[in-house]
C-alpha positions, 0 to 999 in steps of 0.5 A: 548494211546493217544499222546495228553492230555485230557482237564482237565478243560472242559472235551473236548479232542483235537486231537487223543484220543478225546472223542468228536464226533465233528471234531476239527476246523482248528483253534483249531487243532495244526499244526504237528511239522515240525522242531525244538527241539524234544518234551521231553519224558514222560507224559506232566504236569498234567495241560496243558494250552489251546492251543494258537490261531493261528489266528496271523499266518493266519493274518500275511499271509493274513491280510496284504491284499496281495495274497498268493504268487506270481508266478512271482518270487517263492522266499520264505521268511524265516519262523519265529520260534514259541513256543509251549505250552511247550516252545519249538520252532517249525516251524509253516509252515507259513512265516512272512506274506510276499507274495512270491516273494515280499520284506517284508513290500512291497506292490504291484508294486513299493512298498518299497524295490522294484523298479517299473516294467519298461514299454514296450519301444516305437516301433522304427519306424525309424528302422522298416521303414528302414528294410521294405524299404530294404526288398522291394528294395531287393524283387524288385531287385530279381524280376527284375533280374529274369524277365530279364533272363526269358525274355532274354531266350525266344528270338529266336536269329536265324538270323545271320547278319554276313552272309550279304555281302557288307554292307554300312557304318553305321551312327548315331543312330540304325536302326531296320528292323521290319518284320511281317511274315505270318508264321503259325508256332505253329498254330493248324488247328483250329487257322489257320481257325479262323484267316483266314491265310490259310495253306501255307508252309514256310513263307513270309513277310506280312509287313516291316518297318525300325525304326530309333532310333536316338541318340538324339531323333527324331525317324522315322518309314518308311514302306516298301510296300511288292510290292516295285520293288527292285533289288536282289543284289549279296548275300551269301546263308544263308544255303549253303554259296554259293555266288550268283552274281548280275543278275540285277533281278527286283522283289517284295521286299517280294520275297527276303525273300521268296528266302533266308530268313531274311539275303537276305531281309536285304541285299536287303534293304541295297542295295536298300536304302544305309542304314545299318540295325543294328538289325532284328526283326520278328513276325508271325501271331500267336504271333501278335494275342496273344499279342493283346489278352494279353493286353485285345484288342486294341481300334481303330477308323476306319473312313470307313467300309470295308470287305475282304473275304481273311483276314476275315475283316468285320469292321464298321466305328467308335470306336471299340475294336479289339481282336487278330483275328480282329486285324490280319484281320485289318493289313492284309487286302489288297484287300479292298484298292486301293494299298498296301500303304493304308494297310501300313498306317493301320498297322502304325495306329494299331501299335500306338494303340497297343504300347500305350495299352501295355505301360499303367500302367494297363499293365506294373504294372499288372503282370497278364497282363505284363507276358502274354503280354511279353510271347506272344510276345517273344515266337514268336519273331525272332531276330538277334544273337546280339540283346539283351533284352535291344535292344528289349526294346529300339525298343518297346519304340521308336515305342511307341514314334513314333506312339504316335506322338513323331517322324515321321512315313511315307511310303518310298518315292514313284515315281509311279506304274509299273505293280502292283509294287511300284516304289521308288523315288530314289532321295528322298530315298537317301536324307532320308537316309542321314538325318537318318545317320546324325540324322537330322530332317527328312524333306522328305515326304513319299509316 
């Protein structure tokens, strides 16, 4: 039996049991009852009026121009009860036309009953700049501290100046004895051949300089010719601890280093000058060449062409950039000059260019140059046990200043030559030392 009555007026059926073969339209079919009172039992009255149109339901939901719901809130308004053809109330399944998530009668954003949505706050640039600055400072601080300990750990503190006996009194400022040795330590046979260093065992001094760093400026660099005629004083053996008396032996200065190493060299310099040495620094052939290569070479203006088969030097006159191999040949050349004094002048000249190149922003501010340069220098740098990284930095900047014209560079005062040895002018040496100890401007002329 059909649950729905036939249409008495038009002979047309609705819903189930309809004799019409055409499907009912969406607007014709009545919604299934969802709630409300149950339909009364028994057959419906004979005369059933036509079902009311449900256009109003759809108009309420869509006719107000709003979309069917809002995913922002998922809030459902209470539905309005409907009445069926029998006068019974039921739930139509639609709300009152209110879009989900919006108050009744409200439009879009800022409509009645709803405050307008707050805009995104403007960025706090002051706070962002502050956080960025703190982050940058923290990174720089951590990097600086890490670099310091990395570099400090590379120093080879192998010279014990406490073993030096009968030392002179110290004066103002700080005195460094800077030594370039012919050490081949760490060099392969191929490198020795390339750099023309030979394969001699042990090590000897190839150049020596005293750098006086004044407390109030006026730094002074003094070259000590390796062929200087000096007296070997009494000393205590660095390894044996045995005391050797002063026998009045006259030898070349570099012989003191060959006999008992850096400690005896310091003792000999102090005895023959009267100047106390505070720190000792030494670099070998290999390290010197690596530093030059690390900074990308050093430009030199060579006034006169010269050759030396022993050092491998072969230079033309004029400006040119020297790599590590060429630089080592330049500072080692002796046989192309009339005396060792010419060689010491070339060494000072080259150190000026090297220090200026190493201290340029292109090297200091470029980690790809700075760290290789520091690594190359520190890997082969031998210093005394009391020398710290700050002392190394002070020495380097003083060298840069002196060789760059901010200070005085000179040879030790010379009185003449004897048997191939360089004789010091002892009176001028004494005057020079007095001026250094008092941090006075040096007026003594060198050799």
